[in-house]
C-alpha positions in Angstrom: 40.8 -145.0 -6.7 39.5 -145.1 -3.3 35.2 -143.8 -2.9 33.7 -143.2 0.2 30.5 -142.0 1.0 30.2 -138.9 2.5 28.6 -141.0 5.9 32.0 -143.1 6.3 34.1 -140.3 5.2 32.6 -138.1 8.2 32.7 -141.2 10.8 36.1 -141.7 10.1 37.9 -138.2 10.9 35.4 -138.1 13.6 36.6 -141.5 15.2 40.4 -140.5 14.6 39.4 -136.9 16.1 38.0 -138.8 19.2 40.8 -140.7 19.7 43.5 -138.1 20.4 46.1 -138.0 21.4 46.6 -141.8 20.4 46.2 -143.1 17.1 42.7 -144.1 16.4 41.6 -146.5 14.1 38.8 -148.5 12.1 37.9 -150.9 9.4 35.7 -150.1 6.0 33.5 -151.4 4.9 31.9 -151.8 0.4 32.3 -153.2 -2.5 35.5 -154.1 -3.9 34.1 -154.1 -7.3 33.3 -150.3 -7.5 36.6 -149.6 -5.2 33.5 -147.7 -2.4 33.3 -147.7 1.2 29.8 -147.0 2.5 30.3 -147.9 6.0 32.7 -146.9 8.6 33.5 -149.3 11.4 35.3 -147.5 14.4 37.4 -149.7 16.3 39.7 -149.8 19.6 43.4 -149.3 19.0 44.3 -151.8 21.5 47.6 -151.1 21.2 46.4 -147.9 22.9 49.4 -146.2 20.9 50.5 -142.7 19.2 52.4 -144.0 17.7 50.8 -147.4 16.2 47.7 -149.7 15.9 46.2 -152.2 16.1 42.8 -154.1 15.9 41.6 -157.1 17.8 37.9 -158.4 18.5 36.5 -155.6 17.2 37.8 -156.9 13.3 35.6 -159.9 14.1 32.2 -157.4 14.9 33.2 -155.5 11.7 33.1 -158.7 9.4 30.1 -160.5 10.9 28.4 -157.0 10.3 29.5 -156.8 6.9 28.7 -159.7 5.9 24.9 -159.5 7.5 25.1 -156.8 4.7 26.1 -158.3 2.3 29.3 -156.4 1.6 32.7 -156.9 3.0 36.0 -155.4 4.2 38.0 -153.6 2.3 39.9 -151.5 3.7 41.9 -150.0 7.1 42.0 -146.6 8.2 44.0 -145.3 11.3 45.5 -141.7 12.3 49.0 -140.0 12.5 48.8 -137.8 15.5 52.0 -136.1 14.5 52.9 -136.9 10.7 52.4 -136.9 7.4 49.8 -139.4 6.1 52.1 -141.4 4.3 52.6 -145.2 5.6 54.8 -145.5 8.0 57.3 -148.6 8.0 55.4 -150.5 10.2 52.4 -149.5 8.5 53.9 -150.9 5.1 54.7 -154.1 7.2 50.9 -154.9 8.3 49.8 -154.3 5.5 48.8 -158.1 4.6 45.9 -158.0 2.1 47.1 -156.3 -1.0 43.4 -156.0 -2.3 42.6 -153.9 0.6 42.7 -149.9 0.7 45.2 -148.5 3.7 44.0 -145.4 4.4 46.0 -142.9 6.5 43.8 -139.5 8.3 46.6 -137.4 9.4 46.1 -134.6 12.5 48.9 -133.0 12.0 47.8 -129.5 10.8 44.7 -128.0 11.4 42.1 -129.5 9.2 42.6 -133.6 8.8 44.1 -134.5 5.7 43.1 -137.7 4.7 44.8 -140.2 1.9 44.7 -143.6 0.5 47.5 -146.4 -0.8 47.6 -149.9 -1.8 50.7 -151.6 -0.4 51.8 -154.9 -2.3 55.1 -156.3 -1.1 55.9 -153.8 0.4 55.2 -151.4 -2.9 53.4 -148.5 -1.8 51.3 -146.3 -4.3 49.3 -143.4 -3.3 45.2 -143.4 -4.7 42.6 -140.4 -5.0 40.4 -140.5 -2.7 36.7 -139.3 -3.8 34.3 -138.5 -1.1 30.9 -139.0 -2.5 27.6 -137.1 -1.6 29.1 -133.7 -0.8 
């Protein structure tokens, strides 16, 4: 299960909406042992694409901030602008850290749909997402 602090959730979804028509992306900072993301780090999509994302130098900035806060990067998020919130073959190929939570925000419908997955050796398993503080 991935637990998202409400401010992190709101910032993540807002960043994805602001990124339209391109895919938006970012990182989640928190605690691995509790699977809770307290901080959302919106990042620039260096691919500048509606079909894929790439996080560049923003990763280093997020990691430094997380270190200063005593937390770590526990996952990545990105939007799907016109498709379901399920990992594409490209998303699965890019999932290199089996400890991370891979969050997809689908903007296909009127209301954003948020789903999280664990991806290990190409195997995709959906996990529940709980927004705390609602």
